[in-house]
Each structure stands twice: as C-alpha cells, then as structure tokens.
C-alpha positions in Angstrom: 213.5 44.3 42.8 210.5 42.0 43.0 209.5 39.3 40.5 206.1 39.9 38.9 203.6 37.0 39.0 201.8 35.7 35.9 198.6 37.6 36.6 200.5 40.9 37.1 202.4 40.4 33.8 199.1 39.7 32.0 197.5 42.9 33.4 200.4 44.9 32.4 201.0 43.6 28.8 197.7 42.2 27.6 194.5 44.1 26.5 191.5 43.8 28.8 189.6 41.6 26.2 192.4 39.1 26.1 192.6 38.9 29.9 188.9 38.2 30.0 189.2 35.4 27.4 192.0 33.8 29.5 189.8 34.0 32.6 186.9 32.4 30.8 189.2 29.6 29.6 190.5 29.0 33.1 187.0 28.9 34.5 185.9 26.4 31.9 188.9 24.2 32.6 188.3 24.3 36.3 184.6 23.6 35.9 185.3 20.5 33.9 187.9 19.5 36.5 185.2 19.6 39.3 182.7 17.7 37.1 185.3 14.9 36.5 186.3 15.0 40.2 182.7 14.4 41.6 182.2 11.5 39.1 185.4 9.9 40.3 184.5 10.4 44.0 180.9 9.1 43.6 179.2 12.4 44.4 177.3 12.8 41.2 173.9 11.5 42.6 174.0 14.1 45.4 175.3 16.8 43.1 172.2 16.3 40.9 169.7 16.0 43.8 170.7 19.0 45.8 169.4 21.7 43.3 165.9 20.1 43.6 166.0 21.0 47.3 167.7 24.5 47.1 167.5 25.7 43.5 169.3 29.0 44.0 172.7 29.3 45.8 173.7 32.7 44.3 173.5 34.3 47.8 175.3 31.4 49.6 177.8 33.9 51.1 177.4 37.3 52.5 180.5 38.9 50.8 180.2 37.7 47.2 177.8 36.0 44.8 178.2 32.5 43.3 176.8 33.8 40.0 178.9 32.1 37.3 178.6 28.5 35.9 182.0 27.7 37.4 181.2 29.0 40.9 177.8 27.3 40.8 179.4 24.0 39.9 182.3 24.3 42.4 180.1 25.3 45.3 177.4 22.7 44.6 180.0 20.0 44.3 181.5 21.0 47.7 178.0 20.9 49.2 177.6 17.4 47.9 180.8 16.3 49.6 179.8 18.0 52.8 176.3 16.5 52.9 177.7 13.1 52.2 179.7 13.5 55.4 176.7 14.4 57.3 174.8 11.3 55.9 177.7 9.1 57.2 177.5 10.8 60.6 173.8 10.2 60.8 174.5 6.5 60.1 177.1 6.5 62.9 174.6 8.2 65.3 171.9 5.6 64.6 174.3 2.7 65.0 175.3 4.2 68.3 171.7 4.2 69.5 171.2 8.0 69.3 167.4 8.1 68.9 165.5 10.8 67.1 164.6 13.5 66.7 168.3 14.4 66.4 169.4 18.0 66.7 172.0 19.4 64.3 173.7 22.7 64.9 175.4 24.4 61.9 178.2 26.6 63.3 179.1 29.3 60.8 176.0 28.9 58.6 175.9 31.7 56.1 172.6 31.1 54.3 170.6 28.1 55.7 171.4 26.0 52.6 172.9 23.0 54.4 170.0 22.9 56.9 167.5 23.0 54.1 169.2 20.1 52.4 169.2 18.1 55.6 165.6 18.7 56.5 164.6 17.4 53.0 166.9 14.4 53.2 166.1 13.4 56.8 162.7 13.5 58.6 162.3 14.3 62.2 165.3 16.6 62.5 165.8 19.7 64.6 168.3 22.3 63.4 169.9 25.5 64.6 172.3 27.8 62.8 175.0 30.0 64.4 176.7 33.0 62.8 178.4 36.1 63.9 177.2 38.0 60.9 173.8 39.6 61.5 173.0 39.6 57.8 173.5 35.9 57.6 171.3 35.3 60.6 168.6 37.5 59.2 168.8 35.7 55.9 168.3 32.3 57.6 165.5 33.5 59.9 163.7 34.9 56.8 163.5 31.2 55.6 161.7 30.3 58.8 164.7 28.5 60.3 166.2 28.8 63.8 169.3 31.1 63.8 171.3 32.7 66.6 173.6 35.7 66.2 176.7 34.6 68.2 180.5 34.0 67.9 181.3 30.3 67.4 183.4 30.5 70.6 180.3 31.6 72.6 178.1 28.6 71.7 178.1 27.2 75.2 176.4 30.3 76.6 173.3 29.9 74.5 172.0 26.7 76.1 171.8 24.8 72.8 171.6 21.1 73.1 173.0 19.4 70.1 173.6 15.8 69.0 175.6 16.6 66.0 177.6 19.7 65.2 178.4 20.6 61.6 180.8 23.4 60.4 182.0 24.0 56.9 185.1 26.2 56.1 184.8 28.0 59.5 187.6 26.6 61.6 190.3 28.3 59.6 188.6 31.7 60.3 188.9 31.4 64.1 191.5 33.3 66.2 191.6 30.4 68.7 190.5 27.1 67.1 192.0 25.1 70.0 189.9 26.8 72.6 186.8 26.5 70.4 187.3 22.8 69.9 188.0 22.2 73.6 184.9 24.1 74.7 182.8 22.2 72.1 184.1 18.9 73.4 182.5 19.7 76.8 179.0 20.3 75.4 176.2 17.8 74.6 177.1 17.1 71.0 178.6 13.6 70.4 179.7 14.0 66.8 181.3 16.9 64.9 181.3 17.0 61.1 183.6 19.6 59.6 185.6 20.6 56.5 188.5 22.9 56.1 190.7 23.7 53.1 193.1 21.0 52.1 196.8 22.0 52.2 199.8 19.7 52.1 201.8 22.1 54.2 200.5 24.2 57.1 200.7 28.1 56.9 199.3 31.2 58.4 196.6 32.7 56.2 196.2 36.5 56.6 196.4 36.8 52.9 195.5 40.5 52.9 198.6 41.2 54.9 200.7 38.7 52.9 199.7 40.4 49.7 199.7 44.0 51.1 196.0 44.6 50.5 195.0 47.5 52.8 191.3 46.7 52.9 188.9 45.9 55.6 188.4 42.2 56.3 185.7 40.2 58.0 185.4 36.8 59.7 184.0 35.4 56.5 186.9 36.5 54.3 189.9 36.2 56.5 191.7 33.0 57.1 193.9 32.8 60.2 195.3 29.2 60.3 195.4 27.0 57.1 196.7 23.7 58.4 197.6 20.3 56.9 195.4 17.4 57.8 198.2 16.0 60.0 198.3 19.3 62.0 194.5 19.6 62.3 194.5 16.1 63.7 197.0 17.0 66.4 194.8 20.0 67.4 191.6 17.8 67.4 193.4 15.2 69.7 194.7 18.0 72.0 191.2 19.5 72.3 189.3 16.4 73.2 188.4 14.8 69.9 189.5 12.0 67.6 188.9 11.4 64.0 186.3 8.6 63.3 186.2 9.2 59.6 188.3 11.3 57.2 188.3 12.1 53.5 190.4 14.4 51.3 188.0 15.8 48.7 190.0 17.0 45.7 188.7 19.4 43.0 190.4 17.5 40.2 190.3 13.8 39.3 193.0 11.6 40.7 194.1 9.9 37.5 197.6 10.7 36.4 197.1 13.1 33.4 194.5 15.3 35.3 196.9 15.8 38.2 198.5 18.5 36.1 195.5 20.5 37.3 196.9 20.5 40.8 199.1 23.5 40.2 196.2 25.4 38.6 194.0 24.8 41.6 196.7 25.8 44.0 197.1 29.2 42.4 193.4 29.7 42.0 191.8 28.4 45.2 192.6 25.2 47.1 193.3 21.7 45.8 190.4 20.5 47.7 188.9 20.2 51.2 189.7 18.0 54.2 186.6 16.5 55.8 186.3 14.7 59.1 183.7 13.3 61.5 185.0 13.7 65.1 184.0 11.9 68.2 184.9 12.8 71.7 188.1 11.5 73.2 189.8 12.9 76.2 192.9 10.8 76.3 195.2 13.7 75.3 193.1 16.6 76.5 193.1 15.4 80.1 197.0 15.4 80.2 197.0 19.2 79.9 197.0 20.6 83.4 196.4 24.2 82.3 192.9 23.9 80.9 190.5 26.2 82.7 186.7 25.3 83.0 184.7 26.3 79.9 182.3 28.3 82.1 185.0 30.4 83.6 187.2 33.0 81.7 191.0 32.7 82.2 192.4 34.8 85.0 194.6 37.7 84.1 197.8 37.3 86.1 199.6 40.4 87.4 202.7 41.3 85.5 205.9 40.3 87.3 208.4 43.0 88.3 
C-alpha cells in the first residue's frame, strides 16, 4: 500500500474549480516570494532593466511557455541573477588584462535571450550559442545571432575560440558532466560562468523514472545529476577548474519568517540556484593518470576471458 501525496489527494477529493483556486494561491505566494528575494539579494535593478532589452520571454524554452505572471517573474529574476554573474566575470576578465572584443559562448542556449541581454549591456562583444536542439538553434539564428547545432560535449570539434563560457541550468542534463568539464578546461576559454539547481543533498534526477511517468524525454527536460554545491565543487576541481566566485541564489527571502517558504519551493521547484565563476586550475586534474587526450576517443579494451 502506498501513501498518497497532497497533490494526489487534492485531485481525488476536490472539485476541479477548487484545485485551480489552490494553484492560483500557490502561484501568487511564490511570485511574491521571488519578488521579496530579489529585493533582498540586490537584483531589483537588473530585474527591472532586462525587460527593456528583451520584452518577451514567453518562448524562452522549447518544451513549455513561460506565459503566467508567476513564471514570467521567476524566470526574469533568475535571468537577473545569471546576468549579474556574467557582469562580475567581465570585471574579472578586464582586471586580468583580457582585452576586447571578448568572445562569450553560451552553451545550452535555448532562445538567444542571455546573448541579447549581454550585447545590450556590453559593447564590442562577440557571441556564439550552442544547443543540441535544432528548434532552439533555428530560433536563435532567426534573431540574426550566431548559433551552432551541437552537443555540449562536442564543442571542441567546432573550432570556437572563447574567452568566457556561460551555461545556465545545463550541466545537470549531461550524461557525463565530468568529461565535459575536463574537455572544456583544455580549450581557449579562461572563465566559465554557470548555474545549476541548488540542492542541499545530492541525488540522481531521472524524475520520469522515479515517478513512473512513461513519456518521451529530451535533453531539455531530463535531469541526470542534481548535486549539492559541495559535490559540484569536487567535480570542478577533478576536471581542471576551481571556483573563483560562488553564490547561492534563493527564491525566497532569507529572513526567518519567510524561510517557511523553503518547503513549498522544495515541493514545487528548487529552493534556488547555485552560481559560480570558474577559472582553470589543474592541480587535481593532473593527478589523474587515466585521462585521455580530448582530441582522441577512449579506446575500447577487449573483454577478458
């Protein structure tokens, strides 16, 4: 005998109209939570400015539309956090003497939105977008932007010279994030800005299997590894990177009373997102004697008898 969750009980015993009212209340509470969170985390200025650059983010993703007030607020707030990280990375690049024009490569770009933000915020900037989804690539090219249809793991074969890589909510979708990170550390890019879902304890995603949903999945919808910041940091170090800057962006304010929202966010989405700026560092990577050169595939050894 299985225990029914709250949502299942509601569907069984409440009329459809009542369920919709509860959903609307939840969406309103979460929207207010995000609004309070960005004020507390000093993201309001960017949150207000970004819509003047890209006014419509309804088609931000290929598999669903951000077409409700809650989703619009949540996604735009996340964009503000992500762009704030890129701004900090640009400052680091200039302090390190990396002259312009800088080239930014957005790995996993689904719509060209972040690239458009950055081109408006920074002059003299070259950009390229990478995605394995042909619909996303076509969408970006339609905007007159550079986009390449490729797997993230195949980036090195496309002769792209980057100064800064960015990637938002992509790493958790990869089958082999370690190999991807290691290969990327051997390319021209000096900085890597990325965000992933924030979890306090690591877990394997694969939620369609976990929840017995027999439906076709895609790279955009399927999470493989959902790791804690501590475990992501270990993988970064193992793969030739170190964290130069980190921040846990929460979707609820940090003051005591509002932290009651933590459980609601955990059951609805994620508490927040873990953002980092990585720089190259081989001190741990070079200790692994089993790496093979990025330009060569691993050899398949014969099975032993």
